[in-house]
C-alpha positions, 0 to 999 in steps of 0.5 A, spaced: 500 500 500 505 504 501 509 503 495 503 504 491 501 511 494 509 513 494 508 511 486 502 515 485 505 521 489 511 521 485 507 520 478 503 526 480 510 530 482 513 528 475 508 529 470 507 537 471 515 537 470 515 532 464 509 536 460 513 543 461 520 539 459 517 537 452 515 545 450 519 549 446 520 556 448 523 561 443 527 565 448 534 567 448 539 569 453 544 574 452 548 579 455 546 585 450 541 586 445 536 591 442 530 592 438 528 598 433 523 599 428 521 604 422 515 605 417 516 598 414 522 594 418 522 591 425 529 589 427 531 585 433 538 582 435 541 579 441 549 579 442 552 573 438 546 573 433 548 576 427 541 578 424 534 578 425 530 581 420 522 582 418 520 585 412 513 585 409 509 588 404 501 587 403 502 580 400 509 577 403 513 577 409 520 575 409 523 573 416 530 571 418 534 569 424 531 566 431 525 571 433 521 568 427 513 568 428 510 561 429 507 560 422 511 563 416 509 562 409 513 565 404 511 565 396 516 567 391 514 569 384 518 567 378 519 573 374 521 572 367 522 578 362 528 574 358 531 568 356 538 566 354 542 560 352 550 560 352 553 556 347 558 552 346 559 550 353 564 547 354 567 553 349 574 554 347 576 561 344 569 564 343 562 563 347 555 566 344 550 569 349 543 568 345 538 573 349 531 574 348 528 580 351 520 581 352 521 588 353 526 594 352 531 593 357 539 595 359 543 588 359 549 587 363 554 581 362 559 579 367 564 573 367 567 571 373 572 566 375 572 562 381 576 566 385 571 572 384 575 576 379 571 579 374 574 578 367 569 581 363 564 586 364 560 589 359 553 594 359 550 594 353 545 601 351 538 600 351 536 593 347 530 593 344 525 587 345 526 581 341 532 576 339 540 578 340 546 574 339 552 577 343 559 574 342 564 574 347 571 573 345 575 569 350 582 568 347 586 571 352 582 567 358 585 561 362 582 554 362 577 553 367 570 554 370 567 561 370 560 564 372 556 568 367 551 573 370 546 576 365 543 582 369 537 585 365 533 591 368 527 593 365 525 601 365 518 600 368 521 595 374 524 597 380 529 591 381 533 588 375 533 580 374 540 576 374 541 569 372 548 566 373 550 560 369 557 556 370 561 555 363 567 551 362 573 554 358 577 548 355 584 549 351 
């Protein structure tokens, strides 16, 4: 009888601690931190946590860091105002960029080696909608892998669209 009573008392004492131990609280213990907010941005940070940021507009909310809301849903709309292909790949002395623009745009092409050095950069004047063939002379480049970035900025858009592909130069 005493054993059953002791077991019951132990279970009643242990049960609340077990339930609390299974919850996850989003708390940070730190020696310093702060919060700041502006018209569209609220920033919370704690010493040791690099960035916590929440940015939202009428349709989307982007959050980064530990202080996340309990439920986060993010939608990303893919904007395609151009298409392009690069040929040949791998290439030797010349590579062609075939670009199809949906509207008049400013185009910038950059070729970067894997050390992060820009080895070729060209910004074209305004290009009309339609197909364009852009040859890149690579005779003086070393063999290896490169990243080709195509940046297209339409006049009626705030942000440019950037796409990057890996190319291989063989000798």
